[in-house]
N, C-alpha and C positions, 0 to 999 in steps of 0.2 A: 374234105371238110376240115375246118379248123378245129383245134382241140377244145375251144370254148363253145362249140355248137351244142344245142340241146337235142338229145336223142332219147325218145321215150320218157320224157319228163325228168331226165337226169343230165347233169353236165358231164361231158366226156372228160376223163382225167388223163393227163399226160402220164405216161408210164415212166417212172423214175427208178433208179437202181434200188432205192430204199423201199419201194413198194413190192418188190419181188423177193422171193427167197424166204428164208426162215425169219429174218428180221421183220419183214413186212407182214408175214403171217402172224407173228407174235404181237406186233403192234396193233393189227386189226382186231385180234382176239382180245387184247387188253382194253381197247376202246369200245368194243361192242358187247362185252360180257360183264359179269359181276366179279371178274378176277381180282380187281383192286379191293373190292369189299371183302372177299374171302381172304386175301393176303392180310388186310388190316385186322380181320378177326383172328387169324392165326397168330399174328404178332401180339395182339392183346392177350390172347389165351396163353401164349408162351410166357409173356411177362408176368401174368397172374400166377402161373405155376411156379416160376422161379421165385417170386416173392413169397409164396406159400411154403416152399420147401426150404428156403434159405433165410427168410426174414425172421427176426426175433419179435415176438408179440409185444404190444404196448402194455406195460404194467399199470393197472388202475391205481390212481393216487388216493382215491376215496370212494366210499360207497354212498349211495343216496339214502339208504336206510340206517346210516350210522347215527346212533343217538347222541354222540358227542357234538355233532354239528347241526343236528336237527332242531327245529323250534318246537318246544313242548306245547302240548295242548293246554288250554286254560283249565286251571283247577276248579274255578268257580265260573259257571256259565253266566254270560252277561245278559243273554236273552233266554227266557224260559222256553221250554219246548212248546208249551201250550200257546204262548204268545206268538211264536214263530209259525205255528200251524194256522192260527187265526190270520196272520199277515199273508201267508201263502193262499189261504182260501179267498181272501179279499182280492188279491192280485189275479187269481184264477177267474173270478167273476168279471173282472175288468177286461178279460180277453188275453191277458199275458199267460205265457206257458209256465210250467213249474220251474223250468231252468232259469227263466228271467226273474222269477220271484226269489230265488236263492241268493241273488246279489245282495 
């Protein structure tokens, strides 16, 4: 039979020198397993470890709670607490949630 005949649902493969021996075994293993995923994971893990051990950390230029760059709260309230509660209650009755009313 010719090498292109179908036997048991599979195509017959021509035996080539690259399909036999250690090279062919490793090639089939690489194609039919998750070896490439494991190798990629190991490389990423190694890069992470090298960066952690040798890299210098980034020094923070500012802090979010720095009062020199923060906007101060209003000294005098523009809307009284009682008025804002009434507004929230009206919005609540309309079907809006409390989070929408805070806008």
